[in-house]
Steps between C-alpha positions, in 0.01 A plus 500: 500500500721691257580457134805718458630309198165525320454871564864555407443350157161665444664826607651525154145593396374721788153567366431131463642430846256747655208334323617155608538605864150646509351179360701276731403707804133498403494123445669416827420775747187694405135412552388207291293180507774275643650499852857624512654172614325312219635746244857422599435127511356510150816685395706221658305238305546694175875557545556136595375385159819649355721409798555871568648506849549873478126566493405206722727618779375857466137396537570248775622791711211724401254217562622473859499876548138503383412258780501184290497159667858362501358151457394593146868530409534125541325458167169474317378218723490742791295780342119536481337302216371821344853625446631160400232475229672790325793273417354374170457837333833613647666209321316556173548877488871466577577256221215447251239773550314401184370193687291698750124465448177622651478161674808587705332824599169328580675248722644779715178702511253219562292529814676321781677564824822584315365695203660817367313816415552654156679799653733277702579289197581800282734632770666158521536471122665843475737403783593172330565664163693783664730265690554260211603792279713656772681167539593528132646845563684382812668217313544695179692780670704271726335605827435139600868416473593803705269374774566130468880523491526708812592814313743333260288579195561788265239727655575644842234662720529877519596645835232756418238228476405467865156619403242226462414490130131458570496810720701726271334826414355560158729798453799509272776578751565138595487383140724781379759418766495136390545614142791730592683220681431241235634723226838490672515126464629325194344159470532470126776243495504292183608163382533351156198349330637146500539502876154647543346236276671225699363640826148528364514143375585379849207695641273335245618149581145370484491578129836344420514288187298729277697669226290801421269725701147539373461877544199575284221300341355718226128542459424284195123503513408865539171461322389224731581701808775265614771665709864418511700472817862574558706261701851432608609140506323363796285223630396490860735672740477352845561684820746306706378396839701669777624293790214359698421489867667823609343784693551877486823628650493622855730762649648483847176626651297232329336738254438371150719701265500318168406190308755226446251294304240614250343164415267527800333803338396328179343186366584327172850652473561325167229706332681762291481708188422319177519662158158630404564384144500141634156533652210269429323676212165357600512643850686829479444781255711804424403795720408783266533845651223645288261266684623576851747778577628674810379841381147396402426218744757417768546852635133563573445158658796511735430862597138421578580206726816640662467876517774713340741213426408522133621860483830411668560203271406701193741776600778242537427346159501843338812607687711211372372563149606864526858430612762617254703238320630704209851355517374142486266579213759701309736204490221296345414773253145555624288729714500442880131414498556235233781336695300495825192364332708221349616394847152536651326302226769231505441448873122491458529259210692254720184494714270456202383862480482636145447842345338479159637839393864400555741347250688243707772476237629825653608315812777313322616823341500701823626255762830318480501128566676518837272780615202276426657222703548739791145635478345155490710374791414795725134491398422129510746342743682785678650265760741384230659843457797642687653841564772455239234456232361842586842663497599347166193383306555757220825687508364797305242575768560764764413398854188719505387344171533151645285609794251642251473161327436337837230755580332419170517131593351571843205700370427291190501181704279650770248626246494161327414320824236759585336473159453124535381517861263793448356345186425182697334708772296685237387171344398372843300819571325479161 
């Protein structure tokens, strides 16, 4: 049940790591509306949407340690209907959160034998968003490859990291030790831009044949309140269906130790991210933050229905915003806060979330083309990334700066999913 590679990477930013560990521990191990085994199974369902074996295997083990029924690990057909009914919003939140509606919420909360309570549903939604976003970080930093290739990836587990990440103390000693060790490592290898571009093109094989990337669609009708959305050349990105018919691995004692197949944990595997700019205009509107924001709306709702989680999430959002990125910003000739906001707003805009007080033309000025490709890949279809992308996606970045970008992706994506889900819950309650 350990995440050495994740804590190793987050250890470059010790204060954020402490905040992350507190939130993770609270979600999975402290008092809350959901049973402990169900929490880990929901995490399995969420991680499977992005084919993240690293997280699936972690939560398979923790599910069993929490007393979960091993039969559930055979797939969604073997779990209670109440839990299985969560599959639809899991799928939508993972790939196209703008599609979630109050009808999805009503369907789960309607009076029946398998209905959810509001508190249970909020806990589940936070878990789903947390694990989807963490999958982006896992892939973005190469942790999935380290796990999936039997240790042949770029990131090696620390010998120090025998401590379960979810049980780590909130103190700084562990984080500082991670930081000290990581500073000794030099993972800033470079390669020429032509080679990098060729690699990124292979990763984006589903978009092959298009000559130019559509990075920004300017707002041309300001007076009419029409928003513009940024996009990278896209279309629907499908999740490939893993091999079918396999069961979790068993060790010599017959104990389930990992998942060889992830298809059993999800339905509709071909449902993937689709550019928000290609949405049906009649059905989906731009999400305007002045109408529903985390600070003014989401925080109070989630904290009321799932005590204290709002404070932990808010601390995490603020922590990543406060991380220093002066070197990154200096190279772009801007203030750190301007550079970070450009990344944050670019990620939110890919999910249809728009800030009326922001000039989106800044994004093209602040973020290089290949950095945008990296950000969109890790955010929208992280399963298509690899560890070499992290090590080389922008040769001017220091390792800690690359981790910082991935932390921004994690938190911006999680907040985007929460905004859509909590707004739908609010509309249902009204």
